[in-house]
N, C-alpha and C positions, 0 to 999 in steps of 0.2 A: 458384501460379507454383513453378518448380522454384528452390530456393535452392543447389543444388548447383556453379554457377558461382560463385558469390558466396562461399560457403565455400572453395572451391579457390584463389581469389584471395587472400581474407585468411590464409589458411594460408600463403601465400609471401611475405606482409608481414613484415618485422623486428619485433619487440615495440614498438618506440616509435610505428609507423604503425597497428598494430592498436589499440592506445589511441585515435589519433587517429580512427580508424573507429568506434570503440564511442563517442567523443563526440559523435560527427556524427550516429550513429543515434540518440544521446538528443536531441540536438536536433531531429531529425527528429520524433519521436516527441512533443515536447514542441509543435512547431511546428504538426503537424495533429491532434493529441488532445489540446489544451492542458486541464489540470484547473483550476477555480478554488479556493482554500482550502476552501472550503464543500464542495465535494464528496466531498473525502476521508473526512472524518471528521462524522457527523451526529450530533447529540444530541438526538434526537427522543424519546431514551426516556429524559431526563432528568426526574426527578421521579414515575418510575413506579412507584416503591416508597414514596414518600411519605405512602400512607395507613399504612405500618407504621413510621413515625418514632415514633409514642407508644410504640409495643409494644416496640422493640428500638433498642439503640445503632446505630452505624454498623458498629462492628467485629461486632456480631452480625448486622446483615444481609448483611456479607460473607461470614460463616461459612453463614447461611441461602442465600444464593444458590449457594454451591458444594454445598451439599445439593441445590438444586432443580435442577441441572444434570444 
């Protein structure tokens, strides 16, 4: 879709109406592409380093992870 006509019309609006347009776009985005809280962050990696817990402290693990990247 060519968005040029939309952009042209938005540019002509005063600032307070541009904010309303943005709010409406956010509303439409949420309405047609809702995300459940579980979709945003998945913790399926949790416990992935548990086998190293006896060998390293949590701080040491943080440093190791930085090295492994």
